[in-house]
N, C-alpha and C positions, 0 to 999 in steps of 0.2 A: 504495501499499499505505500503511496504517496504521503509527504509529507504537506499540512499543511501550515495556514496563518489562522490561527485561533484567539478569538476574544474570549477571555474569563468574564460570566456574570456572575457565579457563584461559589460555593466551597462545601466540601460535603462533610458528615462529620466523622468521616475516614482522612478526611485532610487534604483532599483530591479537590483540586481545583476543576469548577466546569461549566463548557460551551458546548456551543451546537455546531454540528454540521449534516449538511444535506436533511435536513430537519429530524435529526437524533442528539442525543446530547454525548461531549463526547467528557470521559473522563481524567482525568492528568492528574499524576501524584507530583506535589513539589510547585507547582501555579497556581499564582492567587489572586480572588476576583480585583478588577479594574487593569488587568495584565493582559497584552497581546503578546502572544508567543511561538517564533515557529515549532508543533507537536509532530512528531513522527505517530501516524495511527496504526498502532501494534497489532488490534485485535478489536474485532469486528465479530459483537455479540447481532442478537435479532433486534433487539433494540434502541442500542448502544456503541459505540467504540472506547474501546482500553485506547489515550494514550502516551508515549513519552516527552518527555520534555527533551526539546532540542538546545533551543536559546530562549530569555527572555527577550521579545524587542523592546517593551515599553513597558517596563514592571511597574507594579505598586506602588504609592508614597509611600504604604505601610510595607516596605520588604527589607525587610535585616538582614543583615549580617549571622548567623548563626556559630553561635559560640562552641558549639560540642564538636568537636574536628569526627565524630563519628557519625553527625548528625544524617549524612545522605546513607549510610549501610545498617544504620540500628532504627531499632522499629519503633522503640520510645517514644523521643520527644521531636510529634511528626507536626509540630508549629514554629520551630525556631525561627524560621525566615519569617513570621508572621510577628509585627512591634506588640508587645503586650496590650497594651491600648486596645490596639484592634483585635487581641486576642478574645478582650474581656466582652468587648462590641458584638461580635460574634455567636460568644458562646450565650451572650445575652436575648441574641435574637435564633440561636437553635432553639433557646427553651419554651421560647412562647410560638414560632413556627410547630413544633411537634409536637406542641399540645394541643392548636387547631387540625393539624394535618393527620395525625393517628389516633388522637382523642376525642376530636370533633369538641373539647372544650374550649374555652375562649375565659380568661381573666386578666387577674392585672398581674403582668409579670415586673417584678419590682428590679432597680437596678441593679446588679451583680455585684456583690464583695466581692472586690480581687486583694493578693496581699502578696509574700515576695516571688517575685519568678524562680531565683537560682535556687539553690543548698534550703528547701526546705520538707526534703522526705527525711525520715526518721526509722524507713523502714528500705532495707533493699534483700531482691530474694535474685542472688546469680547464678545460673544455669551453669554447672561443669560439663567441658569436653576435651574433646583435642586425641593427643596421646600422652605417653611418660615422659617426650623430647619436647613437644610441644601443646600444654594444656592450655584450654581454652576457658577463658571466665568473662562472662561481661552479659549481653542479652543475644538474642533472638534477632536473625534479620525480618524484616517484614513479613508475614506470610510463610513461614519455614519455620524451622526449627534448626538453621545453621546460626552456629553464634559466634557473635561478632567481638572478638577479645579486648578488651577497653582498661586501659590507666586506670579511668577515673572519671564519676559519670557526673555531671554536675549541676544533676538536680539534690543527688544525693551527696553525705556530709563529706565534710574531706579527711572523717577517718578510714572508711571505708579504702581508699587506696592502698594502704600500707597491709590491710590484712590480707587483698587480694592478693600482695606482693607475697606474703609466707604461706600462703598454699599453694600459691606457682614453682614457689621453689621450694616446698614439702616433696610434690607430685616429682620434682624433679629429680630431686635427693635419694627418695625412698622408692621410686618409680611407681609410685601408687597407682593404677589405672583409675584414670576417669572414666563415669560413666557414660558409653554407648547405646542409643535409646534401639537402634539398629538389631543389635547382638540382647539386649538387657543385662551386660556384664559389666566387670568397673567399680570400683568400691565409691569414687565422690561425685554426688548427681548436683546437690546442690550449696550455697551454703546463704545464709541468710541470717543480715548484721542489723540489729536495731539500738538504735541512742536515744538516748533520753536528754531533757533541755540542759540536764547538769553534764553533760557531756561524757556518760556511762553508756559503756556500750557490750550487746551481749550477741556471742556468735554462734551460730547452730549448722553443724555440721551433717546432711541429709544424704546418709548414705545408704547400699544398695544390698544392707543386709547387716546382721550386728557386729562383725567385724571388718573392722578398720584398721590397718597395718602402723603400726607408731602411733596409736591415737593419741598417747599420753606425748609426745616427743610434741607435735602438733600443737597439742592443746598447753603444751609449757610455753611455745612458741609465737601463741593468738597472746596469752596471758599476758609477757612480756609489750605488748604494745600497748599505746596511750589511750587509757581509759577502760579497757577491756578487763572487767568485774567477773565475767562468766562463758563458760564455752559447753555447750551442748550437743549432744547426739541424737537426730534421727534417723528412726530407722524405715523406709521406705522401700517395698520391692514389686511396688504395682506396675508395671507396663502400660500406665498414661501418663498424663499431662499435670495430676497431680501434683502439687509438691511436696507435701507432710503427707507422713505418715504417722499411725498412733502410737507410735511408741517414742517419747523421748528419756533419756537419763543425762545428769551433769556427769562431764567431762572434767573438769577443774571452774574451781569457783561454783560464784552464784549464776547459773543462766537468766534469771529472773530480775527483769526493771523495776525500779518504784517510778514512780508518773504519776503526777499532778494532772488530773483533768477534769476543767469545771469546778475548781475547788475544792475536788476531792483524791484522794490518795488511794493508786491501784496497783498491785504489783503485779506484774506483766507477766506471763510464762511466753516461752519462745513460743509457743501456740496457741498465743489469745491473740484477737482482732482487738485492732485501733487502729483509729484512722489516721494516714501516715505521713499527715503536714499538719502536724499538732496546732501552730498558731491558728488555722484555717479549722482546725475542730471546733476549738472554743468557740467562732464566730458559729460555725455550724450548730450547735449546741445551745449556743446563747438564743438564736433562733429560736429553732424545735423548743424550746422550755416555756419562751413567749408564747408564743403562738397555741403553745396548747396551755398558759396559765394568764394567759388576756392582762398578764400586766398584774397581777392580784395574789392574794394567798385566798382559797378556798380548801376547804373538804369534802370535796369530791374523789372518786377512786380515779387514778389513771390506769390503761393497762400500757402495756412497752413490751410491744411483741417485736423479735428479733435483735434482743438485748445485746447481744453479746456479753460480754463483763459489767456490763449495768452502770456506763458512762452515763447516758441520758437517765435511766431510773432515778442514779442518788442525786443530779440535777433537780431532777421530778420531784425528788422527796421532799428539798428543803424547801418547795412553793405548794405542797398540796397538800393532803391530809392520807394520803396512802396509795403507792406505788405496787404494780405489782410486774413482775416481768419474767419473760417468757421465751426460753432461748435454748436449743435441740442441740446445744454442744456441753454434753456435761462439766469438761475442763472449764469452759467460759462461765456456766451458772458456777462454779464451786471459786471462781476469784471474784464474779460477782458480790457471793454470800458472804465472803474475806473480806471486801471491801465496804461493805455495808458497815460490818463489824469496827474495821478499825477505822471508819469515818465516824462512830457512835451515831450512825442511821436504825433507827430499831421501825418507821413508815413502810420500809421496803422488803417484798419477799420477792424471791427468785426460784423458780417449778424450770424444769427441765421437761417441757414437752414440745411437741410439733404444735404449732400457732394453731393451726385450723381446728385440729383435735381440741385443743385445750378452748376453744372458744364455742367448740361446738357442745360440749360435757361440762361444762362452765357456766350455771345459773345468774352465776352476779348480774348485777349493772353496774356497767363500766362508764360514767360522764366522757369520759376523752380515755381516745386510744392512739396512739403515737406507733407506728411502725418505721421501723429502716430495715427493707429486704434487701437480698441481695443481689447482683444486676442483674438477674433474669426477673426480677420481679415476683409477684404475688399470683399463687397458684390462683384457679379460677372459685378452686373450695375455700381456700381463706378468702376469697372477696367475699362469696354464697353465706359465708359466715357471718362475715364482719357488718352485710347489710343485714342480718337477719337480730345478731346484737345489737344495731342502730345506736350507737355512742351518738350523743351530741356535738361533737367534734369528734377528726381523725385529722392527725398533723402527720402527713409521709414523708419523711425524705429516702432520697433515690440520689442513686448515683448514676441512673440509666434514664435520657430523658424521655427515650422511644416507652419503655414497660410503665413509665410514670404514666405518658400520658395514654397510655393504654389501659391500664389498672384505675387512673382517675375516670375517666369516659365508661368504665363499670359501673365503681360508686355515685357516678354521676346520673347514671341512666334511670329515666321514668321521674326523676324529680325529688331525688329524697333527701341530695346533696347538692348544694353549690361550693365553689371555690372561691371562698374569698383573697386570696391570693398566689406565687407562684415566687420564692424565695432563691434566685441563683446561687451559692457560692464555686470561687475559682478553688477549689481545692488541688487541682492537678493544673497547675503553669507548664507552658511551653505542650501541652497536651488538647487533645479535642476533645478530653474526660470534662462532667462539670457535674455539682449534685445542686441537690433542688430541696429548700422548703415547700411543702404546699399546707396550706391551711382549707379546711372543708369543714362548714355548721351544716345540719342537719336543715331541710326546708321542714318547717311545723306549720300548723294551718293551710 
């Protein structure tokens, strides 16, 4: 196929520019709105083309030089070539358009809450591959499981880089084989690094079985690095893309981190979920709590679904009569209960259960339901159970505008609820991902 001159009109959620050629959409990675470029048509599908950017003829006024040397090969930060202010406008518009197009719902989409655009992540999960002579530790290329070996990542904390070098050196010196996805062989699969605001670091080595040769030596070397307070081993023998297995043991020190979220202290185990951007997480939780409590203290019951380690639950407990948190991960529930005790909060209970099953079998009346589901959103059974529960208010925290729109469309169908507002929060600068808090009210009378 021939090269064409294409004017870009829009940007997709996958960060591809969109133009039109012969009446069909053309998707071009790396192209930005307002740009004119020479594009090679690499693939023609039934209703669209996929193009490759050859050269930018007229650049966007919002195009910037990417900071990261791996930008063009790594699948992580796909918006580094777009100014941060333009990223925020894109995400704000994305939430509004997605709610209308996919959910059929319109509402007040408030101005997005931006944050620090670099070095914001407190957690990194690096796949390990390659060979004992040339180990690869980094991130996957877009649309593949080929590892891009990196020295450091611009959105991670700087402390990650020396930890990766220790592991590379260990693999080479002791000839410990990295994991090979094709054969299912090899010892080291991933390294998970977590940092706290106080610069404490926890390192978890994910292995393809219980035996990690010379594990004590690796743990000792990692513990010698600045800030490292604990090293753990997680065993994962699955042949899929799930990173962590069910079993985690300490190799050295204490791999749990003490963190403060929304004024409460938590002990974070290696397998516990916590938002990766601590500053923006504070903003997100404050917005969710304010939406649930309407700016005042009241004695109503609040149900917090997909509560994780209880970050939102315990913040809510300081503003309302009682909170029940529901989560299906046993370790997270244990962490939540421990955090409630640690912070002297007695008006919060935590249940290990499936969210939909809990609602179906619990006749209690909850004034407000807060839910923060995974990226796939809520199952239809959960949404039907939630409508049956009929709380006066629903606060939906979402990391995926598409599934948020779908679920809000179901909840608002039949005129049972209306959306007061949606508040986007930029939790992941340099990427297309965006968090949103939606406040729903029951329509009465």
